[in-house]
C-alpha positions as a printed NumPy array, in Angstrom:
array([[ 23.188,  56.37 ,  33.303],
       [ 26.225,  56.874,  29.842],
       [ 26.755,  52.647,  31.074],
       [ 23.587,  52.323,  30.472],
       [ 22.032,  53.713,  26.974],
       [ 24.929,  51.999,  24.996],
       [ 23.311,  48.653,  26.534],
       [ 19.601,  50.036,  25.348],
       [ 20.744,  50.965,  22.179],
       [ 21.831,  48.386,  21.556],
       [ 18.763,  45.95 ,  22.754],
       [ 16.904,  47.868,  21.046],
       [ 18.64 ,  47.377,  17.334],
       [ 18.335,  43.747,  18.314],
       [ 14.298,  43.958,  18.71 ],
       [ 14.247,  45.356,  15.457],
       [ 16.243,  43.311,  13.949],
       [ 14.375,  40.576,  15.846],
       [ 11.024,  41.756,  14.375],
       [ 11.614,  42.937,  10.522],
       [ 13.099,  38.859,  10.651],
       [ 10.058,  37.985,  12.693],
       [  7.859,  39.28 ,  10.137],
       [  9.123,  38.107,   6.845],
       [  9.207,  35.137,   8.306],
       [  5.374,  35.081,   8.459],
       [  4.672,  36.489,   5.683],
       [  6.427,  34.317,   4.05 ],
       [  4.655,  31.139,   5.725],
       [  1.452,  33.144,   4.848],
       [  1.999,  33.708,   1.019],
       [  3.416,  29.739,   0.724],
       [  1.163,  27.823,   3.704],
       [ -0.718,  26.079,   1.713],
       [  1.773,  25.239,  -0.274],
       [  4.047,  23.905,   2.646],
       [  0.089,  22.191,   3.937],
       [  0.069,  20.3  ,   0.366],
       [  3.402,  19.437,   0.118],
       [  3.769,  17.582,   3.419],
       [  0.329,  15.971,   3.244],
       [  1.552,  14.754,  -0.258],
       [  5.045,  13.328,   1.787],
       [  2.009,  11.557,   4.102],
       [  0.67 ,   9.851,   1.706],
       [  3.798,   9.004,  -0.389],
       [  6.014,   7.721,   2.652],
       [  2.981,   4.467,   3.385],
       [  2.673,   3.857,  -0.762],
       [  6.453,   3.749,  -0.819],
       [  6.323,   1.109,   1.759],
       [  6.285,  -1.387,  -0.219],
       [  7.575,  -0.245,  -2.992],
       [ 10.917,  -0.456,  -0.882],
       [  9.754,  -3.952,  -0.015],
       [  9.737,  -5.021,  -2.852],
       [ 12.966,  -3.359,  -4.016],
       [ 15.008,  -4.894,  -1.668],
       [ 15.054,  -1.929,   1.032],
       [ 14.841,  -3.937,   4.076],
       [ 15.785,  -1.998,   6.474],
       [ 14.746,   1.758,   5.073],
       [ 10.65 ,   0.044,   4.838],
       [ 10.628,  -1.206,   7.861],
       [ 11.492,   2.045,   9.495],
       [  8.302,   4.043,   7.457],
       [  5.996,   1.127,   9.039],
       [  7.367,   1.878,  12.053],
       [  7.006,   5.375,  12.088],
       [  3.859,   4.923,  11.468],
       [  2.976,   2.414,  13.725],
       [  1.194,   5.077,  16.145],
       [ -0.893,   6.229,  13.399],
       [ -2.698,   3.535,  12.473],
       [ -3.361,   0.351,  13.22 ],
       [ -1.217,  -0.981,   9.878],
       [ -3.941,  -4.001,  10.143],
       [ -3.507,  -5.738,   6.928],
       [ -6.925,  -6.93 ,   6.228],
       [ -7.847,  -3.392,   5.927],
       [ -4.682,  -2.471,   3.931],
       [ -3.548,  -1.631,   0.226],
       [ -1.182,  -4.611,  -1.098],
       [  0.646,  -3.039,  -4.078],
       [  3.471,  -5.765,  -6.399],
       [  0.941,  -9.293,  -5.906],
       [ -1.663, -11.23 ,  -6.857],
       [ -4.49 ,  -8.459,  -5.495],
       [ -4.79 ,  -4.859,  -4.195],
       [ -6.728,  -6.474,  -0.873],
       [ -7.485,  -9.522,   0.729],
       [ -9.685, -10.614,   3.364],
       [ -8.253, -12.473,   6.697],
       [ -9.269, -15.448,   5.752],
       [ -7.689, -15.198,   1.979],
       [ -4.257, -14.604,   4.169],
       [ -4.925, -17.065,   6.436],
       [ -5.039, -19.617,   3.099],
       [ -2.15 , -18.02 ,   1.634],
       [ -0.164, -18.292,   5.   ],
       [ -1.381, -21.267,   4.582],
       [ -3.511, -21.311,   7.682],
       [ -1.617, -20.081,  10.189],
       [ -3.007, -16.966,  12.388],
       [ -2.403, -13.346,  10.636],
       [  0.28 , -11.494,  12.857],
       [ -1.872,  -7.494,  13.449],
       [  1.116,  -5.927,  11.942],
       [  2.004,  -8.136,   9.038],
       [  3.568,  -6.616,   6.48 ],
       [  3.781,  -9.643,   3.341],
       [  5.875, -11.364,   1.019],
       [  6.771, -11.016,  -2.664],
       [  3.803, -13.471,  -2.975],
       [  1.215, -11.994,  -1.461],
       [  2.755,  -8.608,  -1.988],
       [  3.548,  -6.125,   0.353],
       [  0.93 ,  -3.724,   2.665],
       [  0.814,  -0.085,   1.943],
       [  2.151,   1.806,   5.834],
       [ -1.172,   2.923,   7.069],
       [ -4.961,   1.405,   5.993],
       [ -6.932,   1.637,   2.541],
       [ -9.129,   4.424,   5.201],
       [ -6.077,   6.633,   6.464],
       [ -4.679,   6.35 ,   1.948],
       [ -8.08 ,   7.339,   1.246],
       [ -8.031,  10.608,   3.599],
       [ -4.325,  11.145,   2.646],
       [ -5.432,  10.707,  -1.126],
       [ -9.099,  13.403,  -1.073],
       [ -6.885,  16.084,   1.085],
       [ -4.367,  16.689,  -1.431],
       [ -6.277,  16.436,  -3.981],
       [ -9.015,  18.367,  -2.797],
       [ -5.692,  21.161,  -1.992],
       [ -4.045,  21.276,  -5.377],
       [ -8.065,  21.978,  -6.423],
       [ -7.892,  24.99 ,  -3.465],
       [ -4.977,  25.874,  -5.421],
       [ -7.276,  28.13 ,  -8.237],
       [-10.115,  28.28 ,  -6.099],
       [ -8.805,  30.139,  -3.05 ],
       [-10.158,  33.191,  -4.402],
       [-13.924,  32.918,  -3.511],
       [-14.275,  28.742,  -2.023],
       [-16.324,  30.163,   1.146],
       [-15.432,  27.316,   4.216],
       [-18.181,  24.803,   4.544],
       [-21.046,  24.534,   6.681],
       [-20.149,  22.799,  10.131],
       [-23.766,  21.219,   9.278],
       [-22.481,  20.23 ,   5.828],
       [-19.476,  18.919,   7.666],
       [-21.241,  17.712,   9.749],
       [-23.469,  15.215,   7.013],
       [-19.768,  14.375,   5.229],
       [-17.927,  12.91 ,   7.523],
       [-21.422,  10.825,   8.837],
       [-20.558,   7.435,   6.345],
       [-16.798,   7.088,   8.148],
       [-18.078,   7.536,  11.493],
       [-21.081,   5.142,  11.14 ],
       [-19.346,   2.5  ,   8.939],
       [-15.941,   2.55 ,  11.492],
       [-18.657,   1.847,  14.422],
       [-20.74 ,  -0.585,  12.797],
       [-17.135,  -2.234,  12.535],
       [-15.956,  -1.964,  15.804],
       [-19.229,  -3.139,  17.032],
       [-19.666,  -6.325,  14.721],
       [-23.01 ,  -5.146,  14.227],
       [-20.796,  -5.554,   9.937],
       [-17.526,  -5.757,   8.513],
       [-16.789,  -2.386,   6.171],
       [-15.587,  -3.413,   2.523],
       [-12.421,  -1.929,   0.942],
       [-14.705,   0.543,  -1.231],
       [-16.694,   1.448,   1.9  ],
       [-13.343,   2.227,   3.075],
       [-12.776,   3.757,   0.786],
       [-15.724,   6.018,   0.382],
       [-16.324,   7.277,   3.315],
       [-12.52 ,   8.193,   3.682],
       [-12.75 ,  10.074,   0.601],
       [-15.693,  12.073,   1.685],
       [-14.076,  12.98 ,   5.302],
       [-10.564,  13.726,   3.858],
       [-12.016,  16.384,   1.195],
       [-14.6  ,  17.742,   4.013],
       [-11.785,  18.836,   6.027],
       [ -9.769,  20.34 ,   3.499],
       [-13.029,  22.344,   2.469],
       [-14.275,  23.168,   6.152],
       [ -9.941,  24.008,   7.089],
       [ -8.485,  25.631,   3.875],
       [-10.765,  28.443,   3.619],
       [-10.48 ,  29.567,   7.023],
       [ -6.885,  29.326,   7.429],
       [ -6.336,  31.119,   3.488],
       [ -8.151,  34.418,   5.198],
       [ -6.368,  33.937,   8.643],
       [ -3.109,  34.244,   6.107],
       [ -4.357,  36.628,   4.21 ],
       [ -4.992,  38.547,   6.501],
       [ -1.229,  37.849,   8.524],
       [  0.245,  38.974,   5.837],
       [ -2.083,  42.663,   5.186],
       [ -0.628,  43.058,   8.592],
       [  2.996,  42.203,   8.352],
       [  2.52 ,  44.105,   5.149],
       [  2.068,  46.977,   7.053],
       [  4.677,  46.336,   9.373],
       [  7.421,  46.118,   7.474],
       [  6.44 ,  49.304,   5.559],
       [  6.538,  50.975,   8.541],
       [ 10.306,  49.316,   9.626],
       [ 11.59 ,  50.188,   6.47 ],
       [  9.779,  54.305,   6.959],
       [ 11.686,  54.374,  10.302],
       [ 14.978,  53.102,  10.585],
       [ 16.069,  52.348,   6.798],
       [ 15.289,  55.472,   5.382],
       [ 17.427,  56.689,   8.775],
       [ 20.397,  55.074,   8.278]])
């Protein structure tokens, strides 16, 4: 019995320490979740825009790495992407084919110094991430009172993107860059309006619970030492 008790005491000490560290960590996350999410969305938006900048300044390897990272996440079709540092911001497939002297445009075509270089994600994705980022920044000042978007209105706001995308997919019409920008922006804004108030409610509860747990821990163990 004498050999077991020190081991049990040591285990209890480590369990208390781990619980304390996890409580501090969760409290920090719950207090800074919005900053972390906005930084992540900003990075997710910034990297695809950084890729053509790197291509234009000769940092081809790093740019190609960014295109490769986002390859599984977006179709990256050039005729549905924004181009930077070229003749214009957007090109149709026919315009790209003409600029390439009538050859078939590769599905993952990046561009060249004359045409410009495309972003690593399509126009609709740029709009989604841009409006999520802007809405996330706006939520900093609204987090105390903004209620979650009702699901019926969420469905209304995301329907235009579904209609535009499905119509394009089944060949009913050809979406335009502005329709992708508009519908993607609505989708991004709706996602933030729906999710962030719920996240704030949940994180507020985490802050209360971890604050109580830390107070109890300090009252029980710190004052005994």
